[in-house]
C-alpha positions in Angstrom: -13.4 -20.4 -8.1 -15.1 -18.2 -5.6 -15.3 -14.5 -6.4 -18.1 -12.7 -4.8 -18.5 -12.5 -1.0 -22.3 -12.5 -1.6 -22.0 -15.8 -3.5 -22.8 -18.9 -1.5 -19.4 -20.6 -2.1 -17.4 -17.7 -0.9 -19.7 -17.1 2.0 -19.2 -20.7 3.2 -15.5 -20.1 3.1 -15.8 -16.9 5.2 -18.1 -18.7 7.6 -15.5 -21.4 8.0 -12.7 -18.8 8.6 -14.7 -16.7 11.0 -15.6 -19.8 13.0 -12.1 -20.0 13.7 -16.0 -16.2 14.4 -19.3 -17.9 15.0 -20.8 -17.3 11.7 -24.1 -18.3 12.7 -26.9 -0.9 12.8 -25.7 1.8 11.4 -23.2 3.7 13.6 -21.2 6.7 12.7 -17.5 5.9 12.4 -14.9 7.7 14.4 -13.1 10.2 12.2 -10.0 8.5 10.6 -7.9 11.3 12.0 -8.7 10.3 15.6 -6.0 8.7 17.7 -8.7 6.3 18.9 -9.5 3.3 16.7 -12.8 3.7 14.8 -15.5 1.2 15.8 -16.1 0.3 12.1 -13.8 -2.7 12.2 -12.8 -5.1 15.0 -9.1 -4.9 15.7 -7.0 -8.0 16.2 -7.0 -11.4 14.4 -8.4 -11.3 10.9 -9.0 -13.6 8.0 -8.6 -12.4 4.4 -9.4 -13.8 1.0 -7.7 -12.5 -2.1 -8.8 -13.3 -5.6 -6.3 -12.5 -8.4 -7.5 -12.2 -12.0 -4.6 -13.3 -14.3 -3.6 -11.5 -17.4 -3.4 -14.8 -19.3 -6.7 -16.7 -19.7 -6.8 -19.9 -17.7 -3.7 -19.2 -15.6 -4.2 -19.7 -11.9 -3.7 -21.8 -8.8 -4.8 -24.5 -8.3 -4.1 -25.4 -12.0 -7.2 -25.1 -14.2 -9.0 -22.7 -11.8 -8.7 -19.6 -14.1 -7.7 -17.4 -11.2 -5.8 -17.6 -7.9 -7.5 -17.5 -4.5 -5.4 -17.0 -1.4 -6.8 -17.2 2.1 -4.6 -16.2 4.9 -4.5 -14.5 8.4 -3.6 -11.0 9.5 -3.5 -8.8 12.5 -5.4 -5.5 12.2 -4.3 -2.4 14.2 -5.0 1.3 14.1 -2.0 3.6 13.6 -3.8 6.8 14.6 -4.5 7.8 11.0 -5.2 4.5 9.2 -5.9 0.8 9.6 -2.8 -1.4 9.2 -3.2 -5.2 8.6 -0.1 -7.3 8.6 0.6 -11.0 8.2 0.5 -12.6 11.6 3.3 -15.0 11.1 5.9 -16.3 8.6 3.5 -19.0 7.3 1.1 -16.2 6.2 3.8 -14.3 4.4 4.8 -10.6 4.9 1.7 -8.9 3.3 0.7 -5.5 4.6 -2.4 -3.5 3.9 -2.9 0.2 4.8 -6.2 1.9 4.3 -8.4 4.7 5.6 -11.9 6.0 5.3 -12.2 7.9 2.1 -15.7 9.5 2.4 -18.6 9.7 4.7 -20.8 6.6 5.2 -23.7 6.4 2.8 -27.4 6.1 3.7 -27.1 2.3 4.2 -24.1 2.6 6.5 -21.5 1.5 4.0 -18.2 3.2 4.8 -15.9 3.9 1.7 -12.2 3.2 2.2 -9.1 3.3 0.1 -5.6 2.0 0.6 -2.6 0.0 -0.7 -1.1 -3.4 -0.3 2.5 -4.7 -0.5 4.4 -7.9 0.2 3.5 -11.5 -0.2 0.3 -13.3 1.0 0.7 -17.1 1.3 -2.3 -19.3 1.1 -3.1 -21.4 4.2 -5.0 -24.4 3.0 -6.6 -25.1 6.4 -8.4 -21.7 6.1 -11.1 -22.9 3.6 -13.1 -26.0 4.3 -14.3 -28.3 1.5 -11.5 -27.4 -0.9 -8.6 -29.7 -1.6 -5.3 -28.2 -0.3 -3.1 -26.4 -2.9 0.0 -24.2 -2.8 -0.4 -20.5 -3.8 0.8 -17.1 -3.0 0.4 -13.5 -4.3 3.2 -11.0 -4.5 2.0 -7.4 -4.5 5.5 -5.8 -4.8 7.1 -3.5 -2.3 6.4 0.0 -3.6 2.8 0.5 -2.2 1.6 1.2 -5.8 -0.9 -1.7 -5.7 -4.0 0.1 -4.6 -7.5 -0.9 -3.6 -10.8 0.8 -2.9 -14.0 -0.5 -1.5 -16.3 -0.3 1.5 -16.9 -1.6 5.1 -20.2 -3.2 5.5 -21.4 -2.8 9.1 -22.3 -5.8 11.2 -25.8 -7.1 10.7 -26.7 -7.5 14.4 -29.2 -10.1 15.2 -29.1 -11.7 11.8 -27.4 -14.7 10.2 -26.0 -12.6 7.4 -22.8 -11.7 9.2 -22.7 -10.6 12.8 -19.4 -8.7 12.2 -18.3 -5.9 9.9 -16.4 -6.9 6.7 -14.3 -5.0 4.2 -14.9 -5.7 0.5 -12.6 -4.0 -2.1 -11.3 -4.2 -5.6 -7.7 -3.5 -6.5 -5.4 -2.8 -9.4 -1.6 -2.9 -9.8 1.0 -5.5 -10.3 0.2 -8.8 -8.5 1.9 -12.0 -9.4 0.5 -15.4 -8.4 2.7 -18.4 -8.0 2.8 -21.9 -6.4 6.4 -21.8 -5.2 7.6 -24.2 -7.9 8.5 -21.6 -10.5 5.2 -21.3 -12.4 3.7 -17.8 -12.2 0.5 -16.0 -13.3 1.0 -12.2 -13.6 -2.1 -10.0 -13.2 -3.1 -6.4 -12.5 -6.6 -7.0 -11.0 -7.8 -8.5 -7.7 -10.4 -8.3 -5.0 -10.3 -8.9 -1.3 -12.5 -9.5 1.7 -11.3 -8.9 5.2 -13.2 -10.0 8.3 -12.6 -10.7 12.0 -11.3 -14.1 13.1 -12.4 -14.4 16.7 -13.9 -17.2 18.8 -16.4 -15.0 20.6 -17.9 -13.1 17.7 
């Protein structure tokens, strides 16, 4: 299954999702304490891809994949102190991410962030092209103890790499994959990629 956003398979998936953002410089982010939303990320409709690493070797959805990939849709807002991304409808589940800038941007413009995730993310098969539909969901619990940390990569303006900023992060904490039929794959490790889903990107 796809794991690394820099790998071609996963990037194809992100291009497909973002084209539903035409996938085809470094700027100082506003302080996270500002009531105005930082320019680091585009607010509004988002696509997200989660990869869960199971505790038991070979457990995953679809069966035989060895891990569970869930692609779904969120709405990103700014609360005044942090970004909040929530499932944008019942079909996507009730997953919620909260995160904020955790340090100053580095010399390449990467912006460190840290946060937590709770609720359930439901896979939307139509979100990834070229992959046979399958049922999957990830349950991150409800106590906000499932944490993640990563960085925002600024938009690569004028290139075909990605003309929009993306968030890549690794997480730890209880996360249970299932297919809705009773079979489950517990795990404590996952990664995620969040990116804008707009038609005029």
